[in-house]
PAMARMAR-442300 format. One record per residue: residue in one letter; z, y, x of N, C-alpha, C in turn. Coordinates in steps of 0.001 Angstrom, whole numbers, plus 500000, padded with zeros to 6 digits. Each point is the difference from the previous one (the first is absolute). Layout:
PAMARMAR-442300
AZYXZYXZYX ...
END
This chain:
PAMARMAR-442300
M500000498803500850500000501197499150500000501245500884 F499257501033499604499928501230500777501344500742499935 Y500303500740501038501170500881499954499586501459500192 L498820500219500581499543501353500279499072500459498874 I500399501056499306499251500482498831498998501057500473 E498753499568500234498995500904500555498824500261499058 T499899499251498929498855500174499090500488500322498589 K499108500506499180500316500318498617500391498740499238 N499301498905500270500296498735499328501407499506500353 Q500367500107501279501347499587500413501071500866499346 L499716501291499876500942500905499349500173499636498524 N498896499607499352500076499579498596500830498728499845 Q499816499051500944500786498766499945501483500285500236 L500272500947500901501397500373500253500616500616498743 E499214500806499289500519500622498779500363498943498962 L499205498949499896500317498911499074501320499338500370 K500227499812501307501264499410500459501173500917499679 L499807501296500238501078500958499736500373500030498524 S499002499935499130500247500124498561500761498801499434 S499909498845500663500689498801499493501180499586500876 S500346500823500986501020499599500976501413500201499473 L500938499247500568501420500122499669500747500845501020 S499523500017501244500667500813501035498950500717500843 R500281501261500287499079500820500792500818500799501010 Y499646499832501260500643500778501071498918500786500733 L500308501239500361499019500873500635500599500656501240 E499151500175501018500384500779501176498795500823500457 F500225501276500252498955500852500560500033499903501518 I498837499793500605499896499962501461499496501359500462 Q500846500714500746499663501348500472499183499940501281 G499403501128500346499281500078501270500926499798501184 N501236500532499883501027499790501018501324499853499268 D500752498945500327501252499716499297501031501111500152 N499876500802501052501014501016500293499705501357499375 T498876500129499333499647501255499348500768500135498687 H500470501214499717500661500231498717499014499659498883 P500425499257498994499048499564498960499359501141499222 A500602501200500032499359501150499341498748500440500744 L499889499622501283498867500417500827499100498834500393 A500399498795499697499306498819500506498704499716499231 E499001499512500727498790499466499376500247498545499649 I499707499609498774500121498603499598498695499292500345 I500077499028500916498772499332500445499749498686499269 A501038499467499341499829498750499258501180499801499059 V499792499142499011501061499622499068500175498490500081 Y501241499566500240500316498570499998500637499639498666 L499563498869499430500557499514498738500408498544500130 D501151499680499418500384498606499775500015499812498485 V499080499182499501499862499782498555500304498538499712 D501156499753499420500432498624499713499917499113501244 G500351500562501151500031499221501234498702499979500779 E498927500583499462498732500114500718499896501374500657 D499464500032501220499947501228500783498592500596500003 F499956501342499875498734500721500020500161501305500761 I498935500421500664499955501325500604498753500719499504 I500215501204499482498885500848499566499819501083501061 P498959499933500826499801501019501037499478501309499409 L500557501099500462499552501325499554499399500809501142 S500514499743501217499493500754501151500323499244501287 H499496498780500115500233499178501188498681499795500736 L500047500048501314498782500018500812499178498721499897 E500639498873499726499247498735500020499651499491498598 C500253500800498967499829499516498637498941500800499226 I499535499391498918499235500743499003501035500601499053 N500138501300500036501117500642499321499681500320498542 Q501034499896499169499877500302498580500244501490499751 D499540500479498856500228501384499605501468500165499579 R500678500938500648501435500192499769500295500305498525 D499277500929499414500266500397498615499788498838499039 L498973499216500258499723498844499150501135498982500085 V500459499745501220501083499027500214501286500469499330 F500361501269500206501243500505499420499911500055498470 S498811500267499489499806499999498550500254498606499430 L499598498981500728500262498621499575501491499681500087 L500625500363501120501394499625500238500967500702499055 E499651501181499527500947500740499161500175499384498611 R499270498940499714500177499307498720501163499015500031 Y500573499780501191501004498956500154501255500552500672 D501092499279499852501246500332500693500139499077501212 F500421500571501128500126499221501231501408500100500568 C500476498880500523501194500033500842499594500563501359 V500847500855500566499759500546501338501303499986500770 L499895499890501300501218500030500825500556501411500070 D499133500996499959500432501385500191499312500886498967 K500653500210498861499382500759498910499749501449500397 K500921500581500753499859501410500387498745500206500836 S499787499137500967498809500081500834498743499754499168 S500074499057499076498848499679499156499621501160499102 L500991500742499530499713501167499154499232501067500778 H500304500152501289499231500938500820498543499556500091 A499787498689500116498646499478500181499176500101498729 A500604499646498870499266499998498730500997500183498860 P500352501250499686501029500248498985499592499581498595 Q498712499759499774499530499645498664500250498535499656 L500361499179500998500251498586499745501435499785499532 S500247498831499407501325499647499491500648498987500948 Y501232500322500448500665499172501003501404499599499554 T500411498830500460501390499565499897500497499751501409 D501054500676500383500502499909501370500776498705500219 I499776499387501165500695498775500383501093500274501024 Q499779500952500906500883500177501143501459500211499599 H500234500683498878501377500299499615500792498755499608 S499322498891499714500702498817499505500010498835500988 I499520500223501230500036498952501025500553500588501300 P500466499147500920500435500513501305498825500630500744 L500295500948500869498949500614500805499326498940500863 L498673500030500024499231498994500741499820500410501449 D499830498996500857499609500265501379498586500575500022 Q499675500704501075498655500549500143499011498857500219 H499016499866499122499008498939500137498809500522500795 T499527499187500919498880500399500840499266498762500494 T498927500221500717499275498925500677499779500439501449 N499601499081500843499701500360501393498883501038500073 A499045499880499079498884500961499976500506501397499679 H500870500116499010500550501313499657500772500593501170 Q500798499191500660500783500497501133499090500494501123 W498936499272500272499097500367501099499271501303499665 Y499431500080498808499249501205499617500908501231499931 Y501214499838499507500909501156499901500466500470501373 R500092499098500952500324500422501378498846500806500595 K498771499567499724498826500633500589499620501307499306 F500107500031498674499499501149499221501039500462498972 P501183500401500444501105500263499066499782501174499058 H499193500989500389499885501232499214498684500122499238 T499215498923499992498730499995499265500181499279498662 K498925499933499223500014499165498791499724498563500437 V500987499473500692499849498748500734499739498813499074 N500495500063498769499807498872499090498540499789499618 K499146501018500219498571499827499771499373499075501047 M500619499958501182499469499177501090500533498577499967 I501162499801499454500603498665499959499217499132499007 P499608498796500395499227499135499103500675499840498645 V499193500038498954500559499959498652500742498687499750 G499574498942500667500702498723499878501427500083500508 K500240500837500999501349500191500532500864500797499022 H499374500934499292500744500709498951500421499017498907 L499086499093499652500328498989499001501162499138500490 E499953499595501264501056499166500566501354500705499912 R500016501269500371501263500745499974500506500168498569 C499103500320499086500405500193498603500541498707499393 K499375498882500346500464498709499478501398499663500524 L500250500302501282501334499777500571501051500828499256 K499665501257499760500929500888499308500232499530498563 T498920499668499306500115499570498609500835498734499880 H499816499065500941500788498768499997501489500328500116 S500341500918500896501409500390500178500541500683498748 I499183500856499396500435500724498805500347499040498866 F499111499060499713500192499151498831500950498834500250 Q500485499876501222501143499122500233501291500653499516 E499987501334499964501202500755499635499936500582498583 Y498819500347499546499855500717498730499893499023498839 H500834500216498971500006499099498848499853500762498678 G499345501155500083499679500729498785501007501047499573 E501070500195500791501005500995499612499447501418500166 T500349500869499079499581501395500087501177500903499630 N500278500957500852501014501012499724499262501222499453 K500203500295498721499225501069499352500217501353500663 Y501223500245500475500285501272500655499164500154501261 F499963498987500845499190500053501218498523500137499666 N499546499150499093498571499896499742499443501196499228 K500745500486499021499486501043499103500478501405500366 I501103500113500736500557501329500269500044500303501495 L500762499232500768500224500321501417498699500119500790 L499169498970499964498802499998500838498967501032499545 P499718500147498693499100501088499585500533501391500341 V501327500196499907500583501302500345499791500306501481 L500249499019500857499829500218501439498524500190500357 Y499131499308499298498556500194500206499605501444499691 E500472500517498875499685501381499619500552500985501031 L501181499718500528500591500846501042499139499999501253 E499548498829500404499210499880501229498656500704499894 K499459500094498807498712500686499820500083501471500393 N501197500576499894500190501415500304500297500179501487 A498938500010500792500158500145501448500580501370500343 L500716500050501136500597501251500466499025500741500910 K499836501279499746499165500832500859500790500408501243 F499330500014501165500676500440501221499174501078500707 N500670500756500888499335501099500705499761499632501463 D499635500997500826499625499718501387501193499686500906 K501209499979499455501173499601500780500180498479500026 F499220499297499196500201498562499810500014499238501327 D498995500252500847499872499244501250501144500269500978 E500689501104499811501133500337500868501188499058499756 Y500111499500498771501178499220499630499716498528499712 F498771499672499634499743498651499518498861499336500768 K500198498718500271499003499190500694499741498733499195 P499194500090498958499698498787499222499257498982500857 K500114498736499600499343498931500751498484500201500033 C499444500404498892498564500307499903499826500936498812 K499527501213500259499968501014498948499221499558498764 K498870499340500226499172499679498832500612498907499114 F501087499375500457500674499012499153500680500660498797 S500423501263500132500739500619498891499717501493499822 I499028500548500747499731501439499961498553500261499611 K499836500970499099498665500442499615500066501480499644 E499179500796500669499868501432499693501355500706499947 N500779499865501084501300500670500127501006499595498917 H499861498790499513500957499442499058500411498614500503 I501279499697499856500493498715500470500638499238498844 Y499716498709499935500510499142498939501220499224500473 G501008499964499159501180499189500270499898498665499288 W500925499113500336499992498652499429501439499614499671 Y500301499873498711501353499655499567500132498478499914 N500884499462500820500242498554500011501292499704499238 P499901499400498806501204499729499210500670498665500336 Y499381499213500898500522498659500278500972500044501178 T501096500736499783501041500137501021501243499253499531 T500965499876500881501217499251499683500702500562498778 T500060501320499899500719500639498899499091500389498841 G498682499864500175499067500437498974499613501458500111 R500636500741500911499663501407500213498656500097500712 P499012500682499426498697500087500680500088500820501288 V499423499481501060499841500770501235498551500502500040 N499813501133500641498659500594500079499650500158501477 N499522498936500569499724499953501434498647499327500196 F499001500779500436498651499441500128499279500663501169 N499261499185500746499167500516501095500834500781501029 G501232499538500193500845500601501031500761501235499570 I499938500387498719500691501195499522500956499620498878 N501279500357500184501041499704499019500319501273499216 F499509500091498769500201501211499200501437500139499517 V500715498873499909501401500067499586500860500575501126 G499579499803501250500814500410501143499567501301500654 L499249500846499292499575501267500595501214500871500320 K500058500516501234501156500776500450500006501401499386 H501188500529499827500164501324499390499892501126501022 D500318499721501253500278501098500933499077500094501215 N498949499206500045499147500049501202498612500600499729 G499750500435498782498734500644499675498941499091499413 E500222498679499994498939499104499546499726500143498496 R500986500407499242499772500187498560499091501200499725 D499943500943500947499125501164499831498528499603499933 T499706498777500419498627499491500032499386499889498605 F500838499739498991499480499641498669500022501199499065 E498836500252499395499800501170499148499497499571498623 P500217500853498999499501499654498656498488500202499870 D499393499195499192498605500237499595499933501118498973 N501055500129499216500068501036498975500636501259500583 D501130500451499468500557501294500405501297499899500807 F500884499091499649501255499862500749500638498650499667 F500936499603500866500758498780499780501294500323499246 V500415499094499150501321500043499383500657498634500203 E501200500023500525500780498768500147501135500026498990 M500104498931499247501132499823499097500766498766500469 D501270500175500336500777498837500423501355499993499317 Y500485498798499766501253499833499282501187500405500859 D500963500620499365501221500427500679501047498885499892 G500463499507501156501014498938499993499539498777499234 Y498779499554500287499343499006499153500754498679499930 H500318499411501152500625498673499965501381500009499357 P500873500959500330501279500030499272499816500150498501 R499061500849499571499765500171498570499421498728499375 L499114499345500742499403498754499509501072498926499839 I500872499907500997501109499040499930500926500352498840 G500298501311499859500844500431498895499410499602498655 D498683500113499868499337499617498760500141498505499739 I499941499202501060500103498543499871501420499585499618 V501002500631500617501399499577499794500712500827498930 D499252500882499318500548500813498929501010501039500514 Y499554500747501010500797501142500468499064501203500104 Q500376501096499385499166501201500006500609501061500903 F499185500479500952500444501087500863499890501325499255 E501026500800500117499977501358499466499766500946501171 G498925500753499963499730500932501086499398499313501205 N500175500626501164499391499525501238500647498704500488 V499164498987500254500487498687500420500806500089501292 H499445500665500991500629499989501322501282500827500031 N500081501041499161501261500724499867501072499120499375 T499609499289498940500942499119499303500558498944500946 L499111499374500763500436498940500906500756500568501195 A499632501188500444500723500643501111501452500260499615 E500233500343498739501372500229499543500841498733500107 I499349498848499855500704498717500155500298499751501481 Y498982500178500822500164499712501430501024500922500662 F499945501289499667500812500994500714501206500475499191 K500175499417498779501171500292499171500227501492499842 S498928500707499673500065501447499847498940500450499006 K500308501054499261499036500577499069499100501020500691 K500428500449501170499220500974500759499282499284501142 I498708499874499882499195499243500964499223500963500883 T500156499849501295499274500847500941498567499477500167 P499083500832500506498630499519500269499968498776500919 A500885499976500991500045498854500922500453498742499271 Q500993500154499117500486498849499237498941499517499008 Y499269500941499421498920499639499078498958499139500719 K499626500404501196499020499244500783500543498624500365 E501285499977500404500609498718500374500132499087498785 S500174500610498821500122499220498769498764499140499774 K498815500546500283498764499237499837499994498760500895 T500454500188501251500061498875500948500996498945499529 L501163500449499526501029499065499533499533499238498767 T499303500681499117499483499330498794498977498938500372 F499133500341500951499012499029500472500707498746500536 K501070500205500759500755498862500556500652499177498901 Q500520500700498965500637499281498898498990499125499262 I498841500566499739498991499287499213499385498848500776 Y499707500242501273499255499001500775500863499150500922 G501201500467500317500836499237500930501209499360499383 G500310500371498766501183499456499342500982501100499644 I500636499860498850500894501043499495501361499909500664 D500479501127500486501324500095500618501051499784498911 K500959499107500277501046499702499011500785501247499599 A500076500965500922500749501228499717499354500818498884 N498733499711499696499296500768498969499915499282498654 L500563498793499923499863499207498786500811500538498825 H500858500982500262500760500598498896499099500831499089 H498827500424500541499106500836499204499091499099499155 P499770500364498736499218499116499111498580499723500476 F499357500964500681498641499724500482500003498830500976 F500931500031500949500037498943501013500575498697499447 S500988500087499126500578498765499446498988499282499112 K499263500758499176498980499383499149498851499424500836 T499673500712501078498926499505500881500422498691500657 Q501242499925500483500469498765500644500043498853499001 Q500413500291498783500010498957498961498581499478499757 F499035500901499985498612499595499784499491499145501159 I500339500394501231499608499219501182500543498585499884 D501262499866499593500633498679499872499337499174498904 I499624500647498908499382499285498868498634499442500387 I499135500845500622498654499505500324500057498971501135 W500966500133500896500157499024501086500393498641499438 D500896500014499029500436498747499369498836499350499260 E499243500796499240498849499459499267498923499493500951 F499775500727501079498999499620501002500314498624500587 N501262499758500281500402498716500593499995498866498987 K500288500303498750500016498964498968498592499607499579 K499122501004499809498658499748499481498933499878501088 G500321500469501209499023499961501082499036501162499972 E500226500937499085499150501187499906500680501046499142 I499497501222500094500493501083499151498804500800499508 K499987500299498703498936500806499418500350501472500155 C498998500765500397500186501450500142498784500675499374 G500081500291498704498825500514499310498888498969500043 S498857500378500556498853499087500097499994499211501311 Y500987500238500847500106499294501280500979498836499882 T499776498977500799500947498895500130500313499816501479 I501276500099500342500429499786501378500528498570500087 K499327499155500785500317498576500042500762499630501272 K500992499161499823500852499590501123499202499220501041 K499028499201499551499213499200500943499188500878500946 D499691501229499558499247500934500838500912500783500942 H501301499987499718500964500777500795501242499146500277 P499864498928500790501114499066500188501214500615500705 K499815501079500746501106500589500759500524501300499380 I499593500279498791500375501257499362501500500005499679 H500612501188500021501397500155499585500057500954498806 S501158500169499417500125500725498732499526501445500094 Q500336500677501100499610501399500122498483500136500161 K499406499081500764498547500030500181499285499707498675 L500547499075499224499430499711498681500027501254499127 F501097500717500045500123501242499234498969501032500458 N499821500108501315498996500924500543498610499671499480 Y499647498703500022498689499582499498499874500316498505 Y501084499779499276500003500236498560499739501479499708 I500667500875500723499853501441499775498600500460500362 Q499451499514501116498669500429500415498921499480499053 A500208498802499467499059499478499007500072500824498714 T501205500381499609500175500835498808499344501359500199 E500236500590501161499383501285500338498482499923499907 T499432498952500599498545499870500043499411499879498599 E500561499122499183499437499824498656500166501269499169 T501145500659500131500223501258499282498935501023500387 N499750500125501309499012500973500479498586499657499563 I499643498739500115498625499582499664499710500252498527 R500952499724499146499795500250498570499878501500499724 K500730500814500754499863501451499893498614500445500470 I499559499444501115498689500382500543498888499651499012 K500147498879499308499003499622498982499902501093498932 I501134500510499553500004501073498997499349501261500581 I500332500300501257499435501177500674498488499882500125 Q499519498847500426498560499802500174499259500130498674 D500583499469498944499375500136498684499958501470499583 Y501078500726500287500065501415499635498967500826500778 L499813499676501280499110500782500862498531499591499885 E499713499021499175498639499435499946498939501063499702 T500334500997499187499015501019499625500190501298500783 K500840499963501034500293501206500773499498499868501432 Q499977501113500711499559499989501399501148499705500959 T501218500329499590501198499683500794500112498492500173 R500394499566501205500063498563500295501311499659500699 L500501498811499745501107499450500784499387499339501228 V500333500492501199499326499526501216500893499186500925 L501314500037499770500900499259500889501282499671499253 Y500469498777500194501262499557499403500845499404501113 I501189500563500196500898499515501053501385499795499403 Y500222498828499397501298499561499494500578500934498938 D500661501094500406500594500884498997499251501320499889 A498835500106500657499247501257500020498556499771499549 F499453501014499301498648499939499459499290501289500391 I498874499879500706499291501180500501498714500182499199 F499859501177499416498858500330499155499102501019500703 D498702499793499894498991500966500439499631500805498752 V500538501221499907499989500745498748498832500986499927 A499334500000498851498929500964499721500540501089499082 K499870501236500413500507501124499199499385500037498606 L498735499603499910499320500085498705500634499094498946 D500790499018500429500685499140499027501156500725499313 G500448501118500590501032500797499365501415499557500331 K500919500931499800501408499763500311500603498891499147 Q499488499853498775500546498994499096499866498589500572 T498964499782500821499813498680500617501199499643500870 L500476500950500805501159499734500847501261499808499168 I500117500759498934501153499834499109499989498607499380 D498829499563499574499880498674499386500290498888501004 L499500500144501236500251498988501033501497499913500303 Q500653501155500085501438500003500245500741499330498843 T499551500253498786500636499399498827499861498479500022 I498826499514500388499776498548500079500969499359500990 L500142500610501168500869499435501026501480500240499702 N500272501055499255501353500520499836500697499453498759 D499448498969499359500553499590498714501390499390500122 K500328499450501180501311499390500180500744500562501207 F499280500244501093500614500512501227499329501313500400 P500777500944500564499414501293500373499111499907501238 V498931500815500023499121500055501171500051501392500621 K499840500034501309499861501255500736498518500246500240 I499616501272500068498588500341500160499802500849501251 K499002499624500799499593500781501161498497500251499896 T499549501141500533498577500295499984499570500472501392 G498716499897500282499492500469501288498505499909500076 K499430500763500936498554500015500215499523498770500771 H500917499356500703499694498703500617501254499156499961 Y499894498717500387501101499065499831501228500376500835 G499768500639501123501117500393500870500666501290499581 A499469500683498996500518501306499603500777499949498694 L500367498797499550500690499879498731501413500578500066 N500297500939499124501355500556499956500227500636498636 
END
């Protein structure tokens, strides 16, 4: 049986198989695996249809290539399982996907000797066009075999319908940079993530805590320094940047979970506990933030358990730890933290993971509302960093847009607002 779809007749036969199939898996083969999928050329499509493998070439040097629009028009009639829905949406957002990666362990990098040799020789080219198409088939089959040893049809609706589409929409909004960029940043290869003075980030949600990291092509957007000038590199496409970030986010989030409400400033309230005084100096206020961080992430000091915030928090830590050990897992919103994945975890670390998972889901659901609201506007959300949201604001959208965005974020916890002509000038 043929596997390479090079003729109209073969494409018609493939369509018959797709229309009667029970399982469909798809993978896009890029020109270079290291290119951001928003910029990548798709040179072929790999399909596993009820256990049969096919490759549809679109732009491969040794093949008779099919018309891209015709192929995508055919594929959009069906739903496909994919290992990486976010990447697939960049390649062809009109298709329907069900994500697999969120429900299986992270896979090892699959490769062949041919891929390793070509990538050593031609790392910055569209090297996959040169690698024999049979080798692409070999690699895809290895990956698919590993996937379906682990995947048994489970789907997490939050990951599949909300988290991954939200992060995809975020990634589409590339950050504009100025001529200071080369002074501070050395990407592995500019064309992997840069086009026309804009750089694309990549949010990876498959971390230990579920918190997405944004680190791609040698640049970590989450770790941009405040004081060395590198943030000055990034400028708005519209008129100015606005940053909205939550004030005392984790203590307030914990308070919401354990049924404790902070009145007024979080760090002032907690400083009064630490320093046993109603009059807090600026130095004590600053130290209060450090002490709170230690309490939340390192364990609560017994001397502070007299206060209801800390006593309720410790009770909650004990409850989830007990359930975790009895059931072997703990549910945290749409996340499940499993003991088999964390055999050496302790109660405080479990609590840390629980809080970060709660933070992430809370933020992602907020971002979904924001993206829907901004759909008809020029203002865009261009960066998300845990408790902060950076908007590229267009004046023509009017002041009410900023009021509405603040209201969306501010429904439960207060946000602080900073503005600036570039990312380093926010104040």
